[in-house]
C-alpha positions in Angstrom: -0.1 -0.2 0.5 3.0 2.8 0.7 4.5 1.6 -2.0 1.5 2.5 -4.3 1.0 5.6 -2.1 4.4 7.0 -1.9 6.5 8.3 0.8 7.6 11.6 -0.2 5.3 13.2 2.7 8.3 11.3 5.1 11.1 13.0 3.1 9.5 16.4 4.8 9.1 15.1 8.0 13.0 14.1 7.8 13.1 18.3 7.2 11.5 19.2 10.2 13.0 16.4 12.1 16.7 18.0 11.0 15.7 21.5 11.6 14.3 20.7 15.1 17.4 19.2 15.8 19.7 21.8 14.9 17.3 24.5 17.2 17.3 22.3 20.4 21.0 21.7 19.6 21.8 25.3 19.4 19.3 26.6 22.7 21.3 23.3 24.5 24.9 24.5 24.1 25.2 27.0 26.8 23.7 24.3 29.7 27.1 22.2 29.0 29.6 25.8 29.3 27.8 27.0 32.2 30.9 26.0 34.2 33.4 27.2 31.8 31.2 30.8 31.3 31.0 30.9 35.1 34.8 30.8 35.6 35.7 32.9 32.9 33.5 35.4 33.1 32.7 35.5 36.6 28.8 34.1 36.8 26.8 33.1 39.2 23.3 31.3 39.5 21.4 34.6 39.0 23.4 35.6 36.3 22.9 32.7 34.4 19.0 32.3 35.1 18.9 35.7 33.9 20.6 34.9 30.4 18.0 31.9 30.4 14.9 34.6 31.1 16.3 36.4 28.4 16.1 33.7 25.9 12.6 32.8 27.1 10.9 36.1 27.3 11.9 36.7 23.4 11.3 33.2 22.8 7.5 33.9 24.0 7.2 37.1 21.9 8.8 35.6 19.0 6.2 33.1 19.2 3.4 35.3 18.8 5.3 36.9 16.2 6.6 33.6 14.3 3.3 32.1 14.0 1.3 34.9 12.0 4.5 35.4 10.0 4.5 31.8 8.7 0.7 31.9 8.4 1.3 34.9 6.3 4.3 34.0 4.2 3.9 30.0 3.8 6.1 27.8 5.4 8.8 27.6 2.6 9.6 31.0 3.7 8.6 31.6 6.7 10.5 28.5 8.1 13.8 29.5 5.6 13.4 33.3 7.6 13.1 31.9 11.0 16.0 29.1 10.5 18.4 31.8 8.5 17.9 34.2 12.0 18.5 32.0 14.6 22.0 30.3 13.5 23.4 33.6 13.2 22.1 34.4 16.6 23.8 31.2 17.3 27.2 32.3 15.8 26.7 35.4 17.7 27.4 34.0 21.3 30.7 33.5 20.1 31.6 37.4 20.4 29.6 38.4 23.4 31.7 38.4 26.8 29.1 40.1 29.6 26.0 38.9 31.0 24.3 42.0 28.9 26.6 40.5 25.8 24.7 36.6 26.2 21.1 38.3 26.9 21.4 40.5 23.8 22.6 37.0 21.9 19.9 34.7 23.9 17.4 37.3 23.0 18.1 37.1 19.4 18.2 33.4 19.3 14.9 33.2 21.3 12.9 35.4 18.9 14.2 33.8 15.4 14.3 29.7 17.4 10.6 30.9 18.1 9.5 30.0 14.7 10.5 26.2 14.2 7.5 24.9 15.7 4.8 26.8 14.4 6.1 26.5 10.9 6.7 22.6 11.3 3.2 22.1 12.9 1.9 23.7 10.2 3.9 21.7 7.7 2.7 18.4 9.0 -1.1 20.3 8.7 -0.5 20.8 5.0 1.5 17.1 4.4 0.1 14.5 6.5 -3.5 13.4 6.7 -5.5 13.3 10.5 -4.1 10.3 11.2 -0.7 10.7 10.7 -0.2 13.6 12.3 0.8 13.1 16.1 2.7 10.3 14.9 4.9 12.8 12.0 4.8 15.5 14.8 6.5 12.5 17.1 9.2 11.7 14.6 9.9 15.5 13.8 9.9 16.6 17.8 12.1 13.7 18.0 15.0 15.8 17.0 15.0 17.9 20.1 16.3 14.9 21.9 18.4 14.1 19.3 19.9 17.7 19.8 20.0 17.7 23.1 22.0 14.7 23.2 24.4 16.0 20.4 25.4 19.0 23.1 27.2 16.4 25.6 28.9 14.7 22.7 30.0 17.8 20.8 30.3 20.8 23.2 32.8 19.6 25.5 34.6 18.5 23.3 35.1 21.5 20.5 35.2 23.8 24.2 38.1 21.7 25.4 39.7 21.6 22.1 39.7 24.9 20.7 37.4 27.2 23.5 33.5 27.5 24.3 33.2 30.5 21.2 33.7 27.8 18.8 31.2 25.2 20.5 28.6 28.5 19.3 29.9 28.7 15.8 30.2 25.3 15.0 26.7 24.4 16.1 25.2 27.6 14.8 26.6 26.8 11.3 24.6 23.6 10.9 21.3 26.0 10.5 22.9 27.4 6.8 23.5 22.8 5.5 19.6 22.9 6.4 18.3 25.9 4.3 20.0 24.3 1.3 18.1 21.1 1.4 14.8 22.9 2.2 15.2 25.2 -0.6 16.2 22.0 -3.2 14.0 19.5 -1.8 10.8 21.4 0.0 7.6 22.9 -1.6 4.1 22.6 -0.4 2.1 19.4 -1.9 0.1 21.7 -4.6 3.6 22.6 -5.9 5.6 19.8 -5.5 6.3 18.3 -8.6 8.4 15.1 -7.2 4.5 14.4 -5.5 2.7 11.7 -6.9 -0.9 12.2 -7.4 -1.9 8.8 -5.5 -0.1 10.4 -2.2 -1.7 14.2 -2.5 -4.8 12.4 -2.6 -4.2 10.2 0.5 -2.7 13.4 2.1 -5.9 15.1 1.9 -7.9 12.0 2.2 -9.7 13.0 5.7 -10.5 16.8 4.5 -14.0 17.2 3.6 -15.7 19.5 1.3 -16.5 21.7 4.4 -12.8 22.1 5.5 -11.5 22.4 2.6 -13.9 25.5 2.1 -12.7 26.2 5.8 -8.9 26.3 4.6 -9.4 28.8 1.4 -11.8 31.2 3.7 -11.4 34.0 5.6 -8.0 33.4 8.3 -9.3 33.7 12.3 -7.5 36.9 14.0 -6.1 36.6 16.9 -8.8 38.0 18.6 -11.4 35.6 17.5 -8.8 32.8 17.9 -8.6 33.8 22.2 -12.4 33.6 22.3 -12.4 29.7 21.8 -12.5 27.2 24.5 -9.7 25.1 22.3 -7.4 27.9 22.2 -7.2 28.4 25.7 -7.1 25.0 26.4 -4.0 24.9 24.1 -2.1 27.6 25.7 -2.8 26.5 29.3 -1.8 22.8 28.5 1.5 24.6 27.2 1.7 26.7 29.7 1.8 24.1 32.7 4.3 21.7 30.9 6.5 23.2 28.8 8.2 25.5 31.9 9.2 21.4 33.0 11.1 20.4 29.3 12.7 24.0 30.2 13.9 22.7 33.4 15.0 19.2 32.0 17.2 21.3 29.0 19.0 23.9 31.2 19.4 22.2 34.9 20.0 18.4 34.1 23.9 19.1 33.6 23.7 21.6 36.9 21.8 18.7 38.8 24.2 15.8 37.8 27.4 18.5 38.7 25.7 19.6 42.3 24.9 16.1 43.3 27.1 14.0 42.1 30.1 16.3 40.8 30.3 15.1 37.0 31.9 18.2 35.1 32.6 18.0 31.0 32.6 15.3 29.5 32.0 13.0 32.6 27.9 14.5 31.6 27.8 12.9 28.8 26.6 9.4 29.4 24.0 10.5 32.0 22.1 13.3 29.6 23.1 11.3 26.6 20.8 8.4 28.4 18.1 10.9 29.0 17.7 12.3 25.7 18.3 9.1 24.1 15.0 7.8 26.5 13.4 11.0 25.3 13.3 10.2 21.7 11.3 7.0 22.3 8.7 8.4 23.9 8.4 11.0 21.2 8.1 8.8 18.5 6.1 6.3 21.0 3.7 9.2 21.9 2.5 9.8 18.4 2.4 5.6 17.4 0.1 4.9 20.4 -2.7 7.1 19.7 -2.4 6.5 15.7 -2.8 2.8 17.0 -6.1 4.1 18.8 -7.3 5.3 16.2 -6.4 2.4 13.5 -8.5 0.1 15.7 -11.5 2.2 15.7 -11.4 5.0 18.5 -12.9 8.9 17.8 -9.5 10.8 17.3 -10.4 12.6 20.3 -10.3 9.9 22.7 -7.1 8.4 21.4 -5.7 11.5 22.0 -7.0 12.4 25.0 -6.2 8.9 26.7 -2.7 8.7 25.4 -2.0 12.0 26.9 -3.5 10.9 30.5 -1.1 7.7 30.3 1.6 10.3 29.8 1.0 12.3 32.5 0.7 9.6 34.9 4.2 8.8 33.6 5.8 11.7 34.6 4.5 11.6 38.5 7.5 8.8 39.3 10.1 12.1 38.8 8.8 13.2 42.2 10.9 10.2 43.7 14.1 10.8 41.6 16.3 12.8 45.0 15.7 10.1 47.5 16.3 6.8 44.3 19.4 9.3 43.4 20.8 8.6 47.2 20.9 5.4 46.6 22.2 5.4 43.2 23.1 7.9 40.7 21.8 5.9 37.5 18.6 5.7 39.2 18.2 9.3 39.5 18.8 9.6 35.8 16.5 6.8 34.9 13.2 8.6 36.6 14.2 11.4 35.3 14.7 9.8 31.9 11.0 8.5 32.0 9.5 11.4 32.8 11.6 13.7 29.8 9.9 10.7 27.6 6.7 11.2 28.7 7.1 15.2 28.1 8.2 14.4 24.6 4.7 12.2 24.1 2.5 14.6 25.6 4.4 17.3 23.8 3.5 15.3 20.1 0.1 14.9 21.0 -0.6 18.4 22.4 0.9 20.0 19.3 -1.7 17.8 17.4 -4.3 19.0 18.7 -4.0 22.2 17.2 -4.6 20.8 13.8 -7.4 18.4 15.1 -9.5 21.5 16.4 -8.3 24.4 14.0 -8.0 24.8 10.2 -4.9 24.6 8.4 -4.8 28.7 8.1 -4.6 28.9 11.5 -2.7 26.1 12.7 0.6 28.1 12.8 -1.1 31.0 14.6 -2.8 28.8 17.4 0.6 27.0 17.6 2.6 30.1 17.9 -0.4 31.4 21.2 0.3 27.9 22.9 4.1 28.4 22.5 3.7 31.6 23.8 2.1 31.0 26.9 4.2 27.7 27.4 7.2 30.3 27.7 5.7 32.8 30.0 5.1 29.8 32.1 8.6 29.0 31.9 9.8 32.8 32.6 7.4 32.5 35.6 9.1 29.5 36.8 12.7 30.7 36.3 11.9 34.5 37.6 9.9 33.8 40.8 10.8 29.8 41.4 14.2 28.8 40.2 16.3 31.8 40.6 15.2 32.1 44.0 14.8 28.8 45.0 18.8 27.6 43.8 20.4 30.8 44.8 19.0 30.7 48.2 19.6 26.9 49.0 22.7 27.1 46.9 24.0 29.8 49.0 23.2 27.7 52.9 24.6 24.4 51.1 21.5 22.6 51.0 20.9 22.5 47.1 19.0 19.3 47.0 16.3 20.7 48.8 15.7 23.0 45.8 15.7 20.2 43.7 13.1 18.3 45.7 10.8 21.2 45.3 11.6 21.2 41.5 11.0 17.9 41.1 7.6 17.9 43.1 6.5 20.5 40.5 7.6 17.8 37.5 5.4 15.7 38.9 2.3 17.3 39.0 2.1 19.6 36.1 0.6 17.3 33.9 -1.9 16.2 35.4 -3.1 19.6 36.4 -2.6 20.3 32.8 -4.9 17.3 31.3 -7.5 17.8 33.6 -7.7 21.5 32.7 -7.7 21.0 29.0 -10.2 17.7 29.4 -12.6 20.5 31.5 -12.6 23.4 28.6 -12.6 20.5 25.9 -14.7 17.5 26.6 -14.7 16.3 23.0 -11.7 18.4 21.7 -14.3 19.8 18.8 -13.5 21.1 15.4 -13.7 24.9 15.3 -16.6 25.4 12.3 
């Protein structure tokens, strides 16, 4: 059947995976240079948190802008513009020498990297039938884990061999290579000469006439989008769960160093294990609802049941600190399970946008939700993590700060699921 239909849509998914890998690699580089930058530039935890907050503020603003830009310019030009700008911003870190300089570079990176997910989700909506979207999203979203794995595998070595500046330059340059592939192989389905008619028809096989009229009709404005419960369900779900992933991304190396004394290349194995586990979660997270749908479940039931299962899989992280006192690898595995469940959750919460909104509005809604997710991350960093870590590290009780953070992680997803369920019990599509 696949041979008859064709597989070009998976080539497009591969490009999205590559872009997301580069996107997360570029943002994760700084977390593996924290000790080096703290020593050379005399940073403390508060300085590092401020640089991190600068990225998140810019990312939140960028998501609002990016969604509209991508909807207006289209996926081909919009995605290329975002990737080119974030690659330049990543390289620019090499020329910063102060907290302010890094904050400017991180801000530029945040506002431009915000284009990745709105563009990728819109591309998936254009290139995949509804039943395959969570699986395709899970595959490209696993690039976030691969990027996070590549960071510890490359950054400590580049830093040791050439200095921290080259870590930013080398990783930032990868985005320019992606641009070559993007312009060579990407076009929307209606204009893609490499796409067979059979595959084109399959991509649009679950789009009825009414939905087609929606895609060609007037675009929903921000004001109108914010009147829908569907928008708020997605936005609140992102606001409560995105900050947890940010916590893993920016503080996992510090946790391993603070609790177990690991530094530089010693961080490679535990961090790589966490993000390798996350990769399986991302792909598996898309497979489970697809399997439910193939067995006759309604899309909304398959999606929400899967998300509830993933929410419960995060809960054991509450015990990461306790188990870590027995053996470090127990803590690493528990964190890996939680990170894996997050990526499975993420693959599905992103797909709820194309489940509930017409294609012309998917990038805008994704941007709105992403902005809420970043605001949640800013709040957690500015009002919880910053004071929490500075205070408890100053009194020699940093483990208490991590106890508190892991407890927050454990409850966030169940709370998000309950709120989303109350807002949109059946995830009704916007008519």
